[in-house]
C-alpha positions in Angstrom: 148.6 266.0 -117.2 150.6 262.8 -117.8 154.1 263.4 -119.1 154.5 262.1 -122.7 157.1 259.5 -123.5 160.0 260.9 -125.6 159.9 259.9 -129.3 163.0 257.7 -129.2 161.9 255.5 -126.3 159.4 253.3 -128.3 162.1 252.6 -130.9 164.7 251.8 -128.2 162.1 249.7 -126.3 161.2 247.7 -129.4 164.9 247.0 -130.1 165.4 245.8 -126.5 162.3 243.6 -126.5 163.3 242.1 -129.9 166.9 241.6 -128.8 165.9 239.8 -125.6 163.2 237.8 -127.3 160.9 239.1 -124.6 157.3 238.1 -124.8 155.5 240.8 -122.8 152.3 238.8 -122.4 152.4 239.0 -118.6 152.7 242.5 -117.1 152.4 244.1 -113.7 151.5 247.7 -112.9 152.1 249.8 -109.8 152.8 253.3 -108.8 155.2 255.1 -106.4 155.4 258.6 -105.0 158.4 260.7 -105.9 159.2 263.8 -103.7 159.6 267.1 -105.4 162.8 269.0 -104.9 162.9 272.3 -103.2 160.4 274.0 -100.8 156.9 272.6 -100.4 153.9 274.7 -99.3 152.8 275.0 -95.7 149.2 274.3 -96.6 147.2 272.4 -99.3 147.9 274.8 -102.2 151.2 276.1 -103.6 152.2 279.5 -102.2 154.8 282.0 -103.4 157.6 280.1 -101.5 156.8 276.8 -103.3 159.6 275.8 -105.7 157.7 273.3 -107.8 154.2 274.5 -108.6 153.2 271.5 -110.7 153.6 269.1 -107.8 150.7 268.1 -105.5 150.2 266.5 -102.2 149.8 262.7 -102.3 149.4 260.0 -99.6 151.1 256.7 -99.4 150.6 254.2 -96.6 154.4 253.7 -96.5 155.6 257.2 -97.1 152.8 259.3 -95.6 152.0 262.7 -97.1 154.4 263.6 -99.9 154.6 266.8 -102.0 155.6 265.6 -105.5 154.7 263.3 -108.3 153.6 259.7 -108.9 155.4 257.4 -111.2 153.1 254.7 -112.8 155.1 251.8 -114.3 153.9 248.8 -116.3 156.6 246.1 -116.5 156.9 242.8 -118.4 157.9 240.1 -116.0 159.0 237.2 -118.2 161.8 236.2 -118.9 163.2 239.4 -117.4 161.6 242.4 -115.6 161.6 245.3 -118.0 159.5 248.5 -118.0 157.4 248.7 -121.1 155.3 251.8 -120.3 155.2 254.6 -117.7 153.6 257.9 -117.0 154.4 260.6 -114.4 151.5 262.5 -112.8 151.1 264.9 -109.9 151.0 262.9 -106.6 147.3 263.3 -106.0 146.2 261.3 -109.0 144.6 257.9 -108.3 146.5 254.9 -109.6 143.6 253.5 -111.6 143.4 256.6 -113.8 146.7 255.7 -115.4 146.0 252.0 -116.0 144.5 252.4 -119.5 147.0 254.9 -120.7 149.9 252.7 -119.6 148.4 249.5 -121.2 147.6 251.5 -124.4 151.2 252.7 -124.6 152.5 249.1 -124.1 150.1 247.7 -126.7 151.5 250.2 -129.3 155.1 249.0 -128.5 154.2 245.3 -128.5 152.1 245.6 -131.7 155.3 246.4 -133.6 156.7 243.0 -132.5 153.5 241.2 -133.4 152.9 240.2 -129.8 150.2 241.1 -127.4 149.7 241.5 -123.7 147.4 238.8 -122.2 147.5 239.4 -118.5 148.0 242.5 -116.3 148.3 242.3 -112.5 147.9 245.2 -110.1 147.1 245.9 -106.5 143.7 246.8 -105.1 144.0 250.4 -106.3 143.4 249.1 -109.9 140.2 247.2 -109.0 137.6 248.9 -111.3 134.7 247.4 -113.2 135.1 249.8 -116.1 138.8 249.0 -116.4 138.1 245.3 -116.3 135.6 245.6 -119.1 137.8 247.9 -121.2 140.8 245.5 -120.9 138.6 242.5 -121.7 137.5 244.3 -124.9 141.3 244.4 -125.7 141.5 240.6 -124.8 143.6 241.4 -121.7 142.8 239.9 -118.3 143.2 242.2 -115.4 144.0 240.4 -112.1 143.7 242.4 -108.8 142.6 241.6 -105.3 139.1 242.8 -104.7 138.9 246.2 -103.1 136.6 245.6 -100.1 136.4 249.4 -99.3 134.1 249.9 -102.3 131.3 248.1 -100.3 128.1 246.5 -101.6 127.5 243.0 -102.8 130.1 241.5 -105.2 129.1 241.7 -108.8 129.1 238.6 -111.1 132.5 239.8 -112.5 133.9 240.1 -109.0 132.7 236.6 -108.1 134.4 235.2 -111.2 137.6 237.0 -110.4 137.5 235.7 -106.8 137.2 232.2 -108.2 140.1 232.8 -110.6 142.3 234.1 -107.8 141.9 230.7 -106.0 143.3 228.8 -109.0 147.1 228.0 -109.1 147.6 230.6 -111.9 145.7 233.3 -110.0 147.7 232.6 -106.8 151.0 232.7 -108.8 150.0 236.1 -110.4 149.4 237.7 -107.0 152.4 236.5 -105.1 
């Protein structure tokens, strides 16, 4: 279950965004694994020796297997890098499952400032047809490299995204 954001954070975030004259129309999302403190289980499931029973095993290509949590962060990148939404989940959760909750959270914060998110960029873990369609209904463009592990022929949406990634703006978003 994602950890809810404390009540005072949206008010503080709105004040910071307003004070910096930040226009969070360009955002980037990513996740990182956080190790749980204390003893981890010997196997897949927590045992009686496990200190943190809410943590789970997660895999990262850079950190390997980690017993802990995953921090999903959506940041505004212009004119400064500033986190605008985040969730914490057990480490086994896929990144794409937290895309819509993070963008929804950021939309609530930016709506107070009468601004809106226009573009969101993520890595291949966020490549999902349903997420593209949902964000498009909110008038937000999701830009990700195409995840080739999903297989099959590219859909018309994937072909359009592939062409967009070859434009100067698409290349800038993914650098």
